[in-house]
C-alpha positions in Angstrom: 0.0 0.0 0.0 3.0 2.3 0.5 3.5 2.4 -3.3 -0.1 3.5 -3.8 0.2 6.4 -1.3 3.5 7.5 -2.9 1.9 7.4 -6.3 -0.9 9.7 -5.1 1.6 12.1 -3.6 3.7 12.2 -6.7 0.7 13.1 -8.8 -0.1 16.0 -6.5 3.5 17.2 -6.5 3.5 16.8 -10.3 0.6 19.2 -10.7 2.3 21.8 -8.6 5.8 21.5 -10.0 5.7 20.1 -13.6 2.3 21.8 -14.2 3.9 25.1 -13.2 6.8 24.4 -15.6 4.4 23.6 -18.4 2.5 26.7 -17.8 5.6 28.8 -17.7 6.9 27.4 -21.0 3.6 28.2 -22.7 3.4 31.6 -21.2 -0.3 32.5 -20.6 -1.2 36.2 -20.8 -4.2 38.5 -20.6 -5.4 38.4 -24.2 -9.1 37.8 -24.9 -10.1 34.1 -25.1 -12.6 32.9 -27.7 -15.3 32.7 -25.0 -14.9 36.5 -24.6 -13.9 37.6 -28.1 -16.3 35.4 -30.1 -19.0 34.4 -27.6 -21.4 33.0 -30.3 -23.8 31.5 -27.8 -23.4 28.0 -29.1 -19.8 26.7 -28.8 -17.8 29.7 -27.6 -19.5 30.5 -24.3 -17.9 31.8 -21.1 -18.0 29.1 -18.3 -16.7 29.5 -14.8 -13.4 27.8 -14.1 -14.7 25.2 -11.6 -17.4 24.2 -14.1 -15.0 24.1 -17.0 -12.7 21.8 -14.9 -15.5 19.3 -14.2 -16.8 19.4 -17.8 -13.2 18.8 -19.1 -12.9 15.9 -16.7 -16.1 14.3 -18.0 -15.1 15.1 -21.6 -11.8 13.2 -21.3 -12.7 10.6 -18.7 -15.9 8.6 -19.4 -15.1 5.0 -18.3 -11.6 5.2 -19.8 -9.7 5.6 -16.5 -11.8 2.8 -15.0 -11.9 0.2 -17.7 -8.4 0.9 -19.1 -6.9 0.9 -15.5 -8.6 -2.4 -14.7 -7.2 -4.0 -17.9 -3.8 -2.4 -17.3 -3.8 -3.8 -13.7 -3.6 -7.3 -15.3 0.1 -6.5 -15.9 0.5 -6.0 -12.1 1.3 -2.9 -10.0 3.9 -1.8 -12.6 0.9 -0.1 -14.1 1.1 2.5 -11.3 4.4 3.8 -12.8 2.8 4.3 -16.2 -0.3 6.1 -14.8 1.8 8.5 -12.7 4.7 9.4 -14.9 2.7 9.0 -18.1 0.3 11.5 -16.9 2.7 14.1 -15.4 5.2 14.1 -18.2 2.9 13.2 -21.1 -0.8 13.2 -20.7 -1.3 16.4 -18.7 1.2 18.2 -20.8 -0.6 16.9 -24.0 -4.0 18.1 -22.7 -2.7 21.5 -21.6 -0.9 22.2 -24.8 -3.8 21.1 -27.0 -6.2 23.2 -25.1 -4.1 26.3 -24.9 -2.8 26.2 -28.5 -6.4 25.8 -29.6 -7.4 28.8 -27.4 -4.8 30.9 -29.2 -6.2 29.9 -32.6 -9.9 30.8 -31.8 -10.7 27.4 -30.5 -9.5 25.5 -33.6 -9.6 21.7 -33.6 -6.6 19.4 -33.4 -7.0 18.8 -37.2 -6.8 22.5 -38.0 -3.9 22.9 -35.6 -2.1 20.1 -37.4 -2.4 22.0 -40.7 -1.2 25.2 -39.1 1.9 23.8 -37.5 2.7 20.6 -39.5 1.5 21.6 -43.0 -1.4 21.0 -45.4 -0.8 17.2 -45.7 -1.2 16.8 -41.9 -4.4 18.9 -42.0 -6.1 16.5 -44.5 -4.8 13.4 -42.7 -5.9 14.6 -39.3 -9.3 15.7 -40.5 -10.0 12.2 -41.6 -8.2 10.5 -38.7 -9.9 12.6 -36.0 -13.4 12.2 -37.4 -12.9 8.4 -37.6 -11.5 8.2 -34.1 -14.4 10.3 -32.8 -16.9 8.1 -34.6 -15.3 5.0 -33.1 -15.3 6.6 -29.7 -18.9 7.7 -29.9 -20.0 4.2 -31.2 -18.1 2.4 -28.4 -19.8 4.7 -25.9 -23.2 3.9 -27.4 -22.9 0.1 -27.3 -21.4 -0.4 -23.8 -24.0 1.6 -21.8 -26.9 0.3 -24.0 -25.8 -3.3 -23.2 -25.7 -2.6 -19.5 -29.0 -0.8 -19.4 -30.8 -3.5 -21.4 -29.5 -6.1 -18.9 -31.2 -4.2 -16.1 -34.5 -3.5 -17.7 -37.4 -5.6 -19.0 -36.6 -7.8 -22.0 -39.1 -5.8 -24.2 -36.7 -2.8 -23.8 -33.8 -4.5 -25.6 -30.4 -3.4 -26.7 -31.6 -1.8 -29.9 -34.2 0.3 -28.0 -31.5 1.7 -25.7 -29.1 2.4 -28.6 -31.9 4.5 -30.2 -32.6 6.3 -26.9 -28.9 7.2 -26.4 -28.5 8.3 -30.0 -31.5 10.7 -29.6 -29.8 12.1 -26.5 -26.6 12.5 -28.6 -28.5 14.5 -31.2 -29.6 17.0 -28.5 -26.2 17.2 -26.8 -24.5 17.7 -30.1 -26.9 20.4 -31.4 -27.7 22.5 -28.3 -25.4 25.3 -27.0 -22.6 23.9 -24.8 -24.0 25.6 -21.6 -27.5 24.2 -21.9 -27.0 20.4 -21.5 -23.3 19.8 -21.1 -22.7 22.9 -18.9 -25.6 21.9 -16.6 -25.2 18.1 -16.3 -21.5 17.5 -16.5 -20.5 19.2 -13.3 -22.9 16.9 -11.4 -21.7 13.8 -13.2 -18.1 14.9 -12.6 -18.7 15.0 -8.8 -20.3 11.5 -9.0 -17.2 10.2 -10.8 -14.9 11.6 -8.2 -17.1 10.4 -5.3 -17.2 6.9 -6.8 -13.4 6.8 -7.0 -12.9 8.3 -3.5 -15.3 5.8 -2.0 -13.5 2.8 -3.6 -10.2 4.2 -2.4 -11.6 4.4 1.1 -12.8 0.8 0.8 -9.5 -0.7 -0.2 -7.6 1.3 2.4 -9.9 0.7 5.4 -11.2 -2.8 4.9 -8.6 -5.3 6.1 -9.3 -8.0 3.6 -7.9 -6.0 0.7 -4.2 -5.5 0.3 -2.7 -3.3 -2.5 0.6 -4.9 -3.7 3.8 -2.8 -3.9 5.2 -1.7 -7.2 7.4 -4.3 -9.0 8.9 -4.3 -12.4 7.9 -7.9 -12.9 5.3 -8.5 -15.7 2.4 -10.4 -14.1 0.1 -10.5 -17.1 -1.5 -14.0 -17.1 -1.6 -14.1 -20.9 2.1 -13.2 -21.1 1.4 -10.1 -23.1 4.6 -8.0 -22.9 4.5 -4.7 -21.0 6.0 -2.9 -24.0 4.0 -1.8 -25.9 0.7 -3.4 -24.8 0.4 -1.8 -21.4 1.0 1.7 -22.8 -1.9 1.3 -25.2 -4.2 -0.5 -22.8 -4.0 2.3 -20.2 -4.7 5.4 -22.3 -7.1 7.7 -20.6 -5.4 7.4 -17.2 -2.0 8.2 -18.5 -2.1 9.8 -22.0 -4.9 9.8 -24.6 -5.2 11.3 -28.1 -9.0 11.5 -27.6 -8.3 14.3 -25.2 -6.8 16.3 -28.1 -10.2 16.3 -29.7 -11.9 17.4 -26.4 -9.6 20.1 -25.0 -10.6 22.5 -27.8 -14.2 22.4 -26.6 -13.2 24.0 -23.2 -10.6 26.2 -25.0 -13.7 27.9 -26.4 -15.1 28.4 -22.9 -12.4 29.4 -20.5 -12.5 33.1 -19.6 -8.7 33.6 -19.1 -5.6 31.9 -20.3 -4.5 31.7 -16.7 -7.3 29.2 -16.0 -5.7 26.7 -18.5 -3.5 25.0 -16.0 -6.3 24.2 -13.6 -8.8 23.2 -16.4 -6.5 21.1 -18.7 -3.5 20.0 -16.7 -5.6 19.6 -13.5 -8.4 17.5 -15.1 -5.8 15.1 -16.4 -4.2 14.7 -13.0 -7.6 14.0 -11.4 -8.3 11.4 -14.1 -5.0 9.8 -13.3 -5.9 9.6 -9.6 -9.2 7.9 -10.6 -7.2 5.4 -12.8 -4.7 4.8 -10.0 -7.5 4.0 -7.6 -9.2 1.5 -9.9 -6.0 -0.2 -10.9 -5.2 -0.7 -7.2 -8.8 -1.8 -6.5 -8.6 -4.4 -9.3 -5.6 -6.2 -8.0 -6.5 -5.8 -4.3 -10.1 -7.0 -4.7 -9.4 -10.1 -6.7 -6.1 -10.8 -5.0 -4.0 -11.2 -8.2 -3.8 -10.5 -11.9 -5.0 -14.0 -12.9 -8.2 -13.7 -11.0 -8.7 -10.1 -12.2 -8.2 -11.2 -15.8 -10.7 -14.1 -15.3 -13.2 -11.7 -13.9 -12.9 -9.3 -16.8 -13.3 -12.2 -19.2 -16.4 -13.6 -17.5 -18.1 -10.4 -16.3 -16.9 -7.7 -18.7 -15.4 -4.5 -17.4 -18.9 -3.1 -16.4 -19.5 -6.3 -14.4 -16.2 -6.0 -12.6 -16.9 -2.4 -11.7 -20.3 -3.4 -10.3 -18.9 -6.4 -8.3 -16.1 -4.4 -6.7 -18.4 -1.4 -5.9 -21.3 -3.6 -4.6 -19.1 -5.8 -2.3 -17.0 -3.0 -1.0 -19.7 -0.3 -0.5 -23.0 -2.3 -0.4 -26.2 -1.0 -2.1 -24.9 2.5 -2.4 -21.8 1.3 -4.2 -23.9 -0.7 -6.6 -26.0 2.4 -7.4 -22.8 4.4 -7.9 -21.4 1.7 -10.1 -24.4 1.6 -12.4 -24.5 5.4 -12.6 -20.8 5.4 -13.4 -20.7 2.8 -16.1 -23.8 4.2 -17.7 -23.4 7.9 -17.4 -19.7 8.3 -17.8 -19.4 6.6 -21.3 -22.5 8.5 -22.5 -20.9 11.8 -21.4 -17.8 11.0 -23.5 -19.9 9.8 -26.4 -21.9 13.0 -26.8 -18.8 15.2 -26.7 -17.1 12.9 -29.2 -19.9 13.6 -31.7 -19.9 17.3 -30.8 -16.1 17.5 -31.5 -16.7 15.6 -34.8 -19.4 18.2 -35.7 -17.0 21.1 -35.0 -14.1 19.5 -37.1 -16.5 18.9 -40.0 -17.8 22.5 -39.6 -14.3 23.8 -39.9 -13.8 21.6 -43.0 -17.0 22.6 -44.7 -17.1 26.2 -43.5 -20.7 25.8 -42.4 -21.7 28.4 -39.9 -22.7 26.6 -36.6 -24.8 29.4 -35.3 -27.6 28.1 -37.6 -29.4 25.0 -36.4 -29.9 23.9 -40.0 -26.2 23.7 -40.5 -25.7 21.8 -37.3 -28.3 19.3 -38.3 -26.7 18.8 -41.7 -23.5 17.6 -40.0 -25.0 15.9 -36.9 -27.6 13.6 -38.4 -25.3 11.8 -40.9 -22.6 11.4 -38.2 -25.1 9.7 -35.9 -26.5 7.6 -38.8 -23.0 6.2 -39.5 -22.6 5.5 -35.8 -25.9 3.6 -35.7 -24.5 1.3 -38.4 -21.2 0.8 -36.6 -23.0 -0.3 -33.5 -23.7 -3.6 -35.3 -20.0 -4.5 -35.4 -18.2 -6.5 -32.8 -17.5 -4.3 -29.7 -14.1 -5.9 -29.0 -12.9 -5.2 -32.5 -14.0 -1.6 -32.3 -12.3 -1.2 -28.9 -8.9 -2.6 -30.1 -8.8 -0.2 -33.1 -10.0 2.7 -30.9 -7.1 2.0 -28.5 -4.4 2.1 -31.1 -5.8 5.1 -33.0 -6.2 6.9 -29.7 -2.5 6.6 -28.9 -1.5 7.5 -32.5 -3.5 10.7 -32.2 -1.7 11.5 -29.0 1.6 11.1 -30.8 0.6 13.4 -33.6 -0.8 16.0 -31.2 2.4 16.1 -29.2 4.4 16.7 -32.4 1.9 19.5 -33.2 2.6 21.0 -29.8 6.4 20.6 -30.4 6.2 22.5 -33.7 4.2 25.3 -31.9 6.9 25.6 -29.2 9.7 25.7 -31.8 8.0 28.6 -33.6 6.8 30.5 -30.5 9.2 30.0 -27.7 12.5 31.8 -27.5 14.2 29.1 -25.4 15.4 26.5 -27.9 15.2 23.7 -25.4 11.6 24.5 -24.2 10.2 22.2 -26.9 11.8 19.2 -25.3 8.7 19.4 -23.0 6.6 17.9 -25.8 9.3 16.4 -28.1 10.4 13.7 -25.6 6.9 12.3 -24.9 6.1 12.7 -28.6 9.1 10.4 -29.5 8.1 8.0 -26.8 4.5 7.7 -28.1 5.8 7.3 -31.6 7.7 4.2 -30.5 4.6 2.9 -28.6 2.1 3.4 -31.5 4.4 2.2 -34.3 5.5 -0.9 -32.3 2.0 -1.8 -31.3 0.5 -1.8 -34.8 3.5 -3.9 -36.0 3.2 -6.7 -33.4 -0.4 -6.7 -32.3 -2.8 -9.3 -33.6 -5.1 -6.6 -35.0 -2.0 -5.1 -36.7 0.7 -6.8 -38.8 1.4 -9.6 -36.3 5.2 -9.3 -36.7 7.5 -10.8 -34.2 8.8 -8.6 -31.4 12.4 -9.1 -32.8 11.2 -7.2 -35.9 8.6 -4.9 -34.5 10.6 -3.5 -31.6 13.6 -2.3 -33.6 11.3 -0.7 -36.3 9.2 1.1 -33.7 12.2 2.5 -31.9 13.9 3.5 -35.2 10.7 5.4 -36.2 10.9 7.3 -32.9 14.6 8.1 -33.4 14.1 9.3 -37.0 11.4 11.8 -35.9 13.5 13.0 -33.0 16.4 13.5 -35.3 14.2 15.6 -37.6 13.1 17.6 -34.6 16.8 18.2 -33.6 17.5 19.4 -37.2 14.5 21.8 -37.0 15.9 23.2 -33.7 19.4 23.6 -35.3 17.9 25.4 -38.3 16.0 27.8 -36.0 19.1 28.6 -34.1 21.1 29.3 -37.3 18.3 31.4 -38.7 18.4 33.6 -35.6 22.1 34.1 -35.8 
């Protein structure tokens, strides 16, 4: 349990110290934000900082830091290290930079930012890539809550019925002004997500039958999956997630001062990592080992595991919290996924989003495609979502690196994002080479290629820094 407490403390210290460094390198000032300058009453709307923080948390979290952490815990307590240092050095920096760079570009999406800082080819690639990822995300977060609700309701209200109900809600949440549905419901659900995690943390610390193992570098995965790169893709939302790059621009349109960015963007990621850390610890403590945890996930599914842990630790109240968590949290990520997709397509098509007709022209086809995708195998969708998620994180960090090279006087400041960008390059390239949903190459081939790809991009980065320095002289 000592490792668990140290991990929590390090996350807190990371927010204060590395969060301050990240903020200092970016350099927030007193310029008008899109919420103040544009204030269109639909997407650019001033929102109080505490509300923006809770909305950002729900936007980026969903069940990601719960499900991903539980699956990551199957590798053993080594997952604590990835959650803590992945978040402080990578995920929180990623979210802050994506949000703040977007804010300085009138709330532009990550696709548009890619075009600005990496060139036109990156713009077109990221437009397609981002929309596909958001479609996969939204679809994943239609099917999983629909399946759980249908299991708890009369058989006449089947899975298809609840998919339709959730999609109707998504239409409303995607179309209406951000402060009407999202701005009112998300702060409440954000508190529920935090209360749920704190309650579970209290259970595993107070109840004597649960013991959190100490950190070890030994791989305890019962299926013998290697830690590299599988753990770094399995645990995304609790450490670093490209999906966040599509969500941060939403709150970039709503913060009232650049100086709120650290609390909203860096802070939300640290809170999400605390939630992931708690659930990873709960998984191994509750089941007593990675083999039993893995068996429980296989037999009950992630939602069933969450319900079992919550119900047995916290009684009926825990069961209610679990149901709310695994139903509401994915839905709150699904609706913002479709909202982000609408905004990216609006930038692409130049359709003015003040008009409800233009919003409908984009929203209805999006949700129609998602309705078709819900008929595919959930596990297949999730595997491709996970890889594309981390690939987007890699690209977003290179976007942020290019921004810092262009806008920061300190030539070494861009190392803040270049180092995690290179790391995530190695992760995403290696994974797609060796994973069964990828090229299925042996690790003796996939590992060197993945690392070489990261080294090549880092060398290109060093050349860019060198040219910048020569240009100045």
